[in-house]
N, C-alpha and C positions, 0 to 999 in steps of 0.2 A: 504493500500500500504506500501511498504518498506520505512524505514526512509532514503530516498535519493532523490536527484533531478532526474528528468526524462526528456527525450527529448520532452515530451508533455508539459512541463512547458515552455511556450513561452518566458518568461523573468525570471530573477532572482527573481524579486519581486513577480510574480505570483507563482513561485515554493515555495518561502518562505511562502507566505500566505497559500498555500495548505497544506504544511507540518505542519505549526504552528496550523492550525485548526484541522488537524488530531490528533495531539498530545494532544491538550487541550480537544478535544471531548472524546478521550480515557480515559483521567484522570477523566473527569466528569462522564463517563459511569461506571467506577470502584467505584465511590462514590455512585452511585445510585443503583448498583447491590447488591441485598440482598443474592445471592447465592454464593458469593465469601468470603472465610475466611478473617477476618479483616487484618491479617498479610500480606497476598498476595495482598489485595487491596491497602494497604498503600505502599507496595513496588512498585507496578505498577504505582500508582499515582505519587510518588516521581520520579520514573524513567522517566515518560513522561514529568514531569516538568523540570527535568534536561536536557533532550533532547531539549526541547523548549527553555530554556534559552541559551543553547549552540548555537542553530540555530540563535537566535537573536543577540548573540555576534558576530557571523560570519558576519552578515550584518550591524552591529552597525554603521559603517561609513556613511551609507545612511539612517539610521533609526532615525528620529528626536525625537521620544518619547521613545527611548530605556530605559532611566532611569526610567520612570514611569512604563513601562511594566515590566521591570526586578524587580522592587520593589514589584509589585503585585504578581509576580510569586514566588519571594523569600519568601514573607510572607505566601503565600499559602502552600509552602513546610514546613515552620517552624510550621505551625499550627498543623501538624501531626507528627512532628519529635519525640516527646516523645513516640508516639505509636510504632515507629520503634525501638527506643533506648532500650526499655524494652526487646524486643525479641532478639536484637543483644547482649546484655549483657549476657543473658543465653546461646546463641549460642557460644559466645566467651568462656564462662566457660566450656561448653561441649568440645570444641576443646582443651583447655588447660589441663583439668583434667576430662576426661569422668567418670561420676558417683562419682567423689570425691568432696572434699571441701563442705560438707553438710551444714555447717553454712552459707557460702556465698550463696549457692543455695537457702536456705530458705529465706535469707534476700532479695534476688533479686526477689522472687516471691510474696512478701508481697505487698498489695495495688498496684497492677499493674495499670499504667496509661491508659491501654486499657479497663478499666471497662466501661460498656455500656454507662452510662451517659456522662462520660468524652470523650469517643471516639466519640459519636454522636455529641457533641458540637464542637469538633475539626474538624471533617469532614464537618460539616455545615459551619464553618468559612472558611475552605479551599475552599469549593464549591463557596462561595460568592466571594472570591478573583478571582478564576478561571473564573467565569461567567463575572465579570467585565473586566478581561483581554481579554476574548473572544470578547467582543464588540469592543475593539480597534483593535484586530487582523483581524476582518472582513474587516476593511478598511485599512489594512496595505499597505503602499506605500514606495518606496525607492527613495531617491534623488541621482542623479548621474548615470553614466553608470554602468551596472551590473558587467562587468569584473573589472572595477576600484574598485567598492565597495568590491567585492570578494577578490581581491588582497590585498587591505588595511586591510580588516578584518582578513585575514589569517596571514598577517605579524604581526599585532598587537597581536593576540592571541598567536602566536608562540613566540614572544618576551616575553610575560607574562609568558609562560611556561618555557622558558629558564631562565628567571630571578628567577622564583620560584624554579627551580632546583638548581641554584647557592646558594640561601638562605638555602635550605634544606641540601645541602652538607656542607655548612659552619656552620650552627647552629645545625643540627641534632635534632631539637626540634620537639615535637609532633605537635605544631601549624604550623611550617614551612612545615612539611610533609603533613599535612592536606590541607594547602593552595595550595601546589604544586599538590596534587591529584585532586583538582578542575580544575586546568588548564590542567592536563592530560585527564580528562573526556571531557573537551571542545574539545581537539585535537582528541580524539577518535570519538566523534560525528561528527566532521568536516570531518574526514576521511571516515566515513560511508556515510555521505551526498554526498560525492564526489566520492565514489567507482565506480559508473558507468563510470567515465571518463576513467578509465583504470583498470578494475577489477584485472588483473594479478599482478599489482603493488600495488594497494590500499588495496586489501583484506588482504594480509599478513601484511602490515603495520598496518591496523586496528586491526588485531588479536594480534600483539605484544603490541600495545598500550593498548588494553583491558587487556592483561595479567599484564601489569604494573599497570593499574588502580586497578585491583582486589587485587594485592599484597599490594599496598599503602592503599587500603581500609581495609584490614586485619590489617595492622599496626595501622591505625587510631582506629579501633575497640578495639585493645589491649590497646592503649593509653587511650581511654575513660574508659575501664574496670579498668585500674590501678588508674585512678582518682576517680572512683566510690568506689573503695576499701576503700579509706580514710574516706568516709562518712558512712560506714556500721558498725553496732554494731556487731562485730564478734570477735572470739578469736584471740589474737595476733599471735598465731602460724599459723592459717589458712591464715591470712593476709600476713604474711611473705612468706609462701609457694606459695601462689598465685602470689605474687609480683615477686618471682624468676622465676616461670614458664612463666609469662608474659614477663619479660625482655629477657629471653633466646629466646623465640619465636619471639619477636620483632626484636632482633638483627639478627636472621637467615633470616627473611624476608627482612631486610634492605640489607643484602649481596646479595640478588637476585635482589631487585628492583633498587638500585641506579646505578649499572653498565648498566643495560638495559636502564634506563632513560638517562644516559649520551650518549649512542649510538643513541637513538631515537631523541634527541634534539641537536645533534651535528650540527655544520655548521651555516650559516647565515640564519635567518628567512626570509629575503628578497629573498634569492635564492630559498628556498623551495616554498614560495608563488608564485614566478614568474613561477616556473616549473609547479606547479599544475594548475595555471591559463592558461598556454600554453596548457596543456592537456584539459582544459575546452574548449578553442577555437577550438581545433582539434575535440573534441567530438561533439560540436555543429555543426561544419561544415560538419562532416560526417553524422550527423543526418538530 
């Protein structure tokens, strides 16, 4: 099923449990499938885990064991992070200098962390964490009335996104942008979860939020690439050329991302949360 609540979810808790189990089962399936390229599998696993963590943050006010579950899911994603990073570094290099900077390319392809033994161990550890989390998700329950939990969860996550934007605008550091991107991803997944409330309004909002998240993701990839350059044994000339290309590309992306972010997260989080929850009530009543 799509990553969203449906009218067949009789309560917020039942919908949350259904969606959570769907996401974790998809992640486990990608670990177990041998016919999927490793890079694709890792990407899909991490995406499902991110969706799941965002879902649980949405209902966090009513979820007593949120901290334990979130830690398990965070650890699961970290187990396979290095498998993704190696591919992203090469992809970033291709985007900055297609076919160029051969010394950097050679350095990035030496001793990849995706070697069979390393990858198998990482995926096995990831699977263990996800299996443990699944046991808790099967019994997921929420305290408090569903609409109240939803409104408080939306308000909280929107405040975090707004605060992250203010820090990113003030510091303009890679770490601040990366932290803000996480909150943007949360908001994207919340918009998708709630798109059925009013598709004509929510779908464009989700599309713009996804655009922002992708742009911030590219900025983060470039920041990781720049940090990696410092540890590579490469000619100084190539290091300098790559650094200039990365800086120019990063600045151009920033000029696109930050104005869009300011528009998306303008206004009071409480007002947005109240409006979306009013749409929730109307949607449920119509159903």
